[in-house]
C-alpha positions as CSV (number, residue, x, y, z in Angstrom):
1,L,8.9,138.3,30.9
2,A,10.5,136.9,34.3
3,G,9.2,138.6,37.3
4,R,6.7,141.1,35.4
5,V,3.6,142.0,36.6
6,I,0.6,142.1,33.7
7,S,-0.9,145.5,34.5
8,D,-3.1,145.5,31.4
9,V,-4.9,144.0,28.4
10,R,-6.1,145.9,25.4
11,R,-7.0,144.8,21.7
12,R,-6.0,146.9,18.7
13,A,-7.5,145.4,15.5
14,K,-7.1,141.9,15.6
15,Y,-4.1,142.1,18.0
16,L,-3.9,141.6,21.8
17,L,-1.8,143.9,23.7
18,I,-0.7,142.7,27.3
19,Q,1.2,145.3,29.4
20,C,3.8,143.7,31.4
21,D,5.5,145.8,34.2
22,S,8.5,145.9,36.2
23,A,10.5,147.8,38.7
24,S,12.7,149.3,36.3
25,D,10.9,149.3,32.8
26,R,7.5,148.1,31.1
27,G,6.8,146.6,27.8
28,Q,4.0,144.9,26.1
29,L,3.5,141.5,24.7
30,L,1.9,141.8,21.3
31,V,-0.1,138.6,20.4
32,H,-1.8,137.5,17.3
33,L,-4.1,134.4,16.9
34,G,-3.9,134.1,13.6
35,M,-6.8,132.1,11.9
36,S,-7.4,129.4,14.9
37,G,-5.2,130.8,17.5
38,V,-6.4,130.5,21.4
39,L,-5.2,132.0,24.2
40,R,-6.2,130.4,27.6
41,V,-5.2,130.5,31.3
42,L,-4.8,126.7,32.3
43,P,-4.1,125.0,35.3
44,V,-0.3,124.2,36.0
45,S,-0.9,120.8,35.4
46,T,-2.5,120.9,31.9
47,P,-1.0,118.7,29.6
48,V,0.9,120.1,26.5
49,E,-1.0,118.9,23.2
50,P,0.8,118.7,19.9
51,H,-0.4,122.7,18.9
52,D,0.5,123.9,22.1
53,H,3.5,126.3,21.3
54,V,3.9,129.1,24.2
55,D,3.0,128.8,28.0
56,I,3.7,131.6,30.2
57,Q,3.7,130.6,33.9
58,L,1.7,132.9,36.0
59,D,1.2,132.9,39.7
60,H,-1.7,130.8,39.5
61,G,-1.8,128.7,36.2
62,L,-0.3,129.4,33.1
63,L,-1.2,131.5,29.9
64,R,-1.3,129.2,26.8
65,L,-1.1,129.9,23.3
66,T,-2.5,126.9,20.8
67,D,-1.9,127.8,17.4
68,P,-2.9,124.7,14.7
69,R,-2.0,126.2,11.7
70,R,0.8,128.3,13.4
71,F,-0.3,131.7,11.6
72,G,-0.4,133.7,14.9
73,A,2.3,135.5,16.3
74,M,3.8,136.7,19.8
75,L,6.1,139.7,19.6
76,W,7.9,141.5,22.7
77,L,7.6,145.2,22.5
78,P,9.2,147.9,24.6
79,G,7.6,151.1,25.8
80,G,3.8,151.6,27.3
81,I,0.7,150.3,26.0
82,A,-0.1,153.6,24.4
83,T,2.7,153.4,22.0
84,L,1.1,151.9,18.9
85,S,4.0,152.9,16.7
86,H,5.0,149.3,15.6
87,P,4.9,148.5,11.7
88,L,1.9,145.7,12.5
89,L,-0.1,148.6,13.8
90,D,0.6,151.9,12.5
91,H,-1.2,151.4,9.5
92,L,-4.5,150.3,11.0
93,G,-7.8,152.1,10.6
94,P,-10.0,153.3,13.1
95,E,-12.0,150.7,15.5
96,P,-15.3,150.8,14.5
97,F,-17.1,151.5,18.0
98,T,-15.3,155.0,18.1
99,A,-16.3,158.4,16.9
100,A,-13.3,158.3,14.3
101,F,-15.2,155.5,12.5
102,S,-18.0,158.0,10.9
103,A,-19.8,158.5,7.8
104,A,-17.9,161.8,7.0
105,Y,-14.7,159.7,7.3
106,L,-15.8,157.1,5.0
107,H,-17.4,159.4,2.6
108,A,-14.2,161.3,2.5
109,L,-11.7,158.5,2.2
110,S,-13.7,156.9,-0.4
111,R,-13.8,159.9,-3.1
112,G,-12.2,158.7,-6.5
113,R,-12.1,155.1,-5.5
114,R,-13.2,152.8,-7.7
115,V,-12.8,149.8,-5.3
116,A,-15.9,147.7,-4.6
117,V,-18.0,148.8,-1.6
118,K,-17.6,145.5,0.6
119,Q,-13.7,145.7,-0.2
120,F,-13.2,149.0,0.6
121,V,-15.0,148.5,4.2
122,M,-13.1,145.3,4.8
123,D,-9.8,147.1,4.2
124,Q,-7.8,147.2,7.7
125,Q,-6.4,150.4,6.8
126,V,-10.2,151.8,6.6
127,V,-11.5,150.2,8.8
128,V,-11.0,147.3,11.7
129,G,-12.7,144.5,12.5
130,V,-14.9,144.2,9.6
131,G,-14.5,140.6,8.2
132,N,-16.0,138.9,5.0
133,I,-19.3,137.8,7.1
134,Y,-20.0,141.3,8.9
135,A,-19.1,142.8,5.3
136,S,-21.6,141.1,3.6
137,E,-24.6,141.3,6.5
138,A,-23.6,145.0,6.9
139,L,-24.0,145.8,3.3
140,F,-27.6,144.1,3.1
141,A,-28.5,145.9,6.6
142,A,-27.9,149.3,4.4
143,G,-29.5,148.3,1.3
144,I,-26.1,148.8,-0.5
145,H,-25.1,146.1,-3.7
146,P,-21.5,145.2,-2.6
147,A,-20.1,145.5,-6.0
148,R,-21.0,149.3,-6.3
149,A,-17.7,151.4,-6.5
150,A,-17.0,153.4,-2.8
151,G,-16.4,156.4,-4.6
152,R,-20.2,156.7,-5.9
153,I,-22.0,156.0,-2.7
154,S,-23.3,159.2,-0.9
155,L,-22.8,160.4,2.5
156,R,-26.3,159.8,3.3
157,R,-25.9,156.2,2.5
158,Y,-22.4,155.8,4.1
159,E,-24.3,157.0,7.5
160,E,-26.7,154.0,6.8
161,L,-23.7,151.9,6.1
162,R,-21.6,152.9,9.4
163,A,-24.9,152.4,11.7
164,A,-25.3,149.1,9.8
165,V,-21.7,147.7,10.2
166,V,-21.7,149.0,14.1
167,R,-25.1,147.3,14.7
168,T,-23.8,144.0,13.1
169,L,-20.8,143.8,15.2
170,E,-22.7,144.1,18.2
171,I,-25.0,141.3,17.4
172,A,-22.3,139.3,16.6
173,I,-20.6,139.9,19.8
174,A,-23.5,139.4,21.7
175,A,-23.6,136.1,19.8
176,G,-20.2,135.0,20.8
177,G,-19.0,135.5,17.2
178,S,-19.5,133.4,14.3
179,S,-17.9,129.5,14.2
180,I,-18.1,128.6,10.6
181,R,-15.2,126.4,10.9
182,D,-12.9,125.9,13.9
183,Y,-13.6,129.3,15.7
184,V,-14.7,128.8,19.4
185,Q,-14.6,131.2,22.1
186,S,-11.9,131.6,24.8
187,D,-14.0,128.8,26.9
188,G,-14.4,126.5,24.2
189,V,-17.8,127.5,23.3
190,R,-18.9,127.9,19.8
191,G,-20.3,131.3,18.4
192,Y,-23.7,131.2,17.2
193,F,-24.0,134.6,14.6
194,Q,-23.7,132.2,11.8
195,T,-27.2,131.2,12.6
196,R,-28.7,134.5,12.5
197,T,-27.3,135.5,8.8
198,A,-30.0,137.4,6.8
199,V,-27.3,136.7,3.4
200,Y,-24.4,134.9,4.3
201,E,-24.1,131.1,3.0
202,R,-27.7,131.7,2.0
203,A,-27.4,131.6,-2.1
204,G,-30.6,130.4,-3.7
205,L,-33.0,130.8,-0.6
206,P,-35.6,133.6,-0.4
207,C,-34.7,137.0,0.9
208,L,-35.9,137.4,4.1
209,V,-37.5,140.9,3.0
210,C,-38.6,140.6,-0.3
211,R,-38.3,136.9,-0.8
212,H,-36.1,137.1,-3.8
213,P,-33.6,134.7,-3.8
214,I,-30.0,135.9,-2.4
215,R,-27.3,135.7,-4.9
216,Q,-23.7,134.6,-4.6
217,I,-20.7,135.9,-6.2
218,R,-16.8,136.2,-5.9
219,Q,-14.8,139.4,-4.9
220,G,-11.2,139.2,-5.0
221,S,-10.9,135.7,-3.4
222,R,-13.8,135.5,-0.8
223,S,-17.4,134.7,-1.6
224,T,-20.1,137.5,-1.5
225,Y,-23.8,137.1,-0.6
226,F,-26.7,139.9,-1.6
227,C,-30.1,140.3,-2.3
228,P,-30.4,141.8,-5.5
229,H,-33.6,143.4,-5.2
230,C,-33.2,145.0,-1.8
231,Q,-29.3,146.4,-2.6
232,T,-28.4,148.6,-5.1
């Protein structure tokens, strides 16, 4: 990285792609923050704490990777930022805010699939960025039971689900994300989407629409929350 210029920063799923150019070639720094990692621009004089693992010195300050659980990664990839053929990237599904993420795409991909629809939309090979909280919230907004087989959902209902996923993510991003445990934004401020959820972590509480109690089940290793009356 010595002597290179950061010319672009992009994202693919949960990976940050930092384009670094030199006079002779270009490459990109691929960064994954793991479960609780943070990447910050700090003054050079900032003391190093126990969970600070990487410092990249800039002209003005430094770029520091902090990763308490050590689940993150920082890799050097040669080539331009448009090259997404790395094994960590080439299997990923479309971004949810692109035209590729459509109801027709979901409907076609789900045909013959017995997997529950919640696990289907959380599959990063189907679509990236739909985590456990947002899958539960989007399915509630679309009125779809989370355990229904993905292959038994109609095109019309996938249109509702696609719109609900996009709307849920837009609201969550505007709220700064969800600080359920240790997640904070890059400036250290907690997100507050978790204070606005309709079903997530509301087991036993009345549904905001029909007043029936919200139920909780386990799907895979994750908790799922839903309204048995509103979601079919």
